[in-house]
N, C-alpha and C positions, 0 to 999 in steps of 0.2 A: 781219417785224421782227428788228431787228439789237439792241434793249435786251434787258438783263438784266432775266429776270423772276422773281422770289421763289413756289415750289412746295413749300408746307411738307412734303409727302410723299417729297420727292427728297432723297438723301443728303447731299448737298452745297449752299451758298448759291452761287449765279453768283460768278463770280470778283468782280466790279466793287463789286459791294454787299458783300462779304465784308471785301474790303478797308477798304472805308469804317468798318464796323464795328469792325474791327478798331483804326484810328484814333484812332477815338472811346473807345473802351475803355481806350487806352493814353493818351490825354489824358485822363481822369476818372483814372485811377491816379494821373500824374505828378502832378495837379492836387491829389490827394487828399494824396500824400505830401508835395507842399509847405505845406498849410494845418496838416499834423499837425507839421510841422517848426517853422514860425511859432509855433504854441503852443507848442511845449517851448521853444523858446528864448527867447519871450516871457515866460513865468516868471520873476517875480524869486527870482534864489536863495535856498537855506537859509541861516539864520544858521549862523555859527560857533560852533555848541553844541553839548552832547552830555550824556550819560545813562548811566550808567556801570551797567544793568540787570542784575542779578544778580552785580554784582561788589561784595564786601561789603569794605572796608578798616576798619581802627581806628581811632580818633580819641581826640586827649584836650584837654582844655583846659577852660576856664571858663563856666558858664553864663550868659548876659544872658536875664533873660524880657522886658525890655523894649527894641526897640516888638515885636517877635517873639519867639519863643524863637531865640540865635544862640548859637552856640560860639565863643569867642573864645581865639583861639592867640596866640603870640607874634607874628606876622606878619600875622594878620587875623581878620575878621568874616564867620564864617561862617551865613548862616541854617540854621535845623533844621526838617524836616517830617516828618509820619509817612507812611507808605506809603498809597497810594491818594489820594481828595481828602480828605486830613486834614490840621489842623495840630498843634503836638506841645504846646502850650500845657499841659492837662493834665497829661504826664508830667512835665515840668520843674517845676513850678507846688512851689514850697518849693528850690529848687536854685540860686537866685538868688547868683550869686558864689562857687559851690561847685565844685570841680574833680571832672571828671567822665571817665570812659570810655565811650564808645560804638563803635557798629560799624552803617557803613551806605554807602548808594550815592552816589558825587556826581555832580551836575547843576552844570554851570558853561555860563556864557556869557561869554566876553571875560572880565576880570579880573572878575566877579560869579560866585559859588561859591554851592550849596548842598548838604545833606547829606539823603538819605530814611534816617532812623533805622529801626533795628530796634527797637523799642519794649522788648522784654526785653533787649535789651542795655545800657542807660541804666543806669549806676552813678557813684553817689559812689566817689570812689576816697581822699578823706580826710575822715574824719566831722568836722565843725566847722570846717574850714579854708574859709575865706572869702576871698577877695579882692577890693580895691576896684575897684569898673566904672570905666573910662576917663570922663574929665568928658564933658557935653556940650556943643558948640560953635554957639551962635546964629549962622546967616549971612546973618539977617534975612529981610524978607518979599517974596513972589516973585509974578510971576504968569506963569502959562505957560498953553502949548496941549499936550495929549497925549492918550494914551487908556489909560483902566484894565488892566491884566491882571493874571491871578492870576500870580504870582512862579515857581509851581514849572514851571507848564507853558513858562511865556516862556523861563526860564533854562536848558531844553534837554530835557523830558521830553515835550513835542510841539514840531514844528516845521511849518508855522509855529506859534507858542505864542502869537497876536494877533489882530486882526481881527476881523471879523463870521463866519468861518468857525469861530472858535473861541469865539464867546459863552458858548453854553451850556456847553460844559466847563468856562471861569472863572468861571462863574457858582457852578457845583456843587463847583470847588475853593474858589471863596473863603467861600462858606457852610458849607464845611465846615471853617474855618481857617486854609488858605494863606494866607500873607500877600498881600495886596492892594497893587500897585504902581500907579504911573503912570510910563508912557516918555514920553520929553520930549527934546527937543533943545539941548545947551547953545551958547553963542554961536558955539561953534568949529563946531558943524553934529553932534559925537558925539552920539550916542542916548546917553541916561543915565535908570537904572532909581532912583525914589524910593519907601521905602517908605512907605505911607499911614496914617497916624493921626486922631484927632481933636483938636480943638484943645486940648483937657483931657490928651492923650496917651492916650487911650483906642483900644485894637484896633476900626478898621472893618473890618465884615465882611459884615453882612447890610443894612446902610445904603445901601450904597454899589452892591446888585446892579444895580439900575437903569438904573445908567451906564455899565457893563460893555460895553468895547468901540466907545463911542460918542466922535468927537472932541468935546474937552472945552475949556474955559477953566477955568483954579482958579486960585483965590488962598489963601496961606496963608504961612506961617513955617517957614524951611527950616535944617534942624537936622543937624549931622553927628554920628551916634553912633557909638564906631569905626570901619571902615571904610564905613558902612553912610549914605547920605543918606536925610533921613525927612522927610515933610511935614505939618506939622500943618495940616489943612484940617478944614472943615465940608461934609458932602453938601449942606446946605441953599442954600450959597454956589456950587454947580456950576452953569456953563452952558456950555447945546449949543450946539455951531457947527453 
C-alpha cells in the first residue's frame, strides 16, 4: 500500500492528510474573518450625537412648560428632562416664563439639544420676574410617515435610539414623562424630529405607547414653538403601515 492511512495512536498525521486538514482549517478561518468583516461594515453608522454623561454645566434662561419643559435662551429652546427615565414636568410646574438657573448634562444630535437636569439645582433667579413666551407659528396641516421615539434617547443618550431594538426602552422613557416625538423626512430628505402633543395641546405619553417604534402614517397640525417643531395629533388617527 502506498496510500496514507491515519492511525490514531501515532504521534503524527500522515503528510498528505495533514496538508489537506491544514488547508481546510485555513479556508474556514479566512471565511469566518470575511463574514465577520461583512457584518461589521454592513452595519449602519451611528448618528452624530452625544451625551455628556457625568459632566454638569450651569445654564440660565426662561422656563416654558409647553409643549414639554423647555429652557429658552437668547439663541435657542432646549428641552429639559430629569435623570433616568423621567420627565421634568413636576419640577417646572408654576415656573412658566420665570428666569431660572440650573445644572445639567448636555444631550445633542445635530442642531437639536436637550439637558438632563439635576433636579435640586433648578432655582428661580428673580422672584416674580416673568417674560412673555414667543408666539406660536401655525404651519398648517400635514400628513407624514415616520416613527415615534422618546426624544431623550434619540437625541443622544442611546445610540441607536430608535427602531425595534430600542422599543422597550423608549416605552419606559415615554411613560416616565420623556417628551415623545416622531422622526420623519422633509422634502429635502433631511430627518426632522417633531414633538408630539394632542390636538388640544395636551402632553401625549401613555396614550401612544402601543405605537412606539412602528412605521406610521400620521396627520395633524404642525406648529413652530421657538426653535421646536410640534405636531398636534390624535392617536386614534394613527395608521400603521
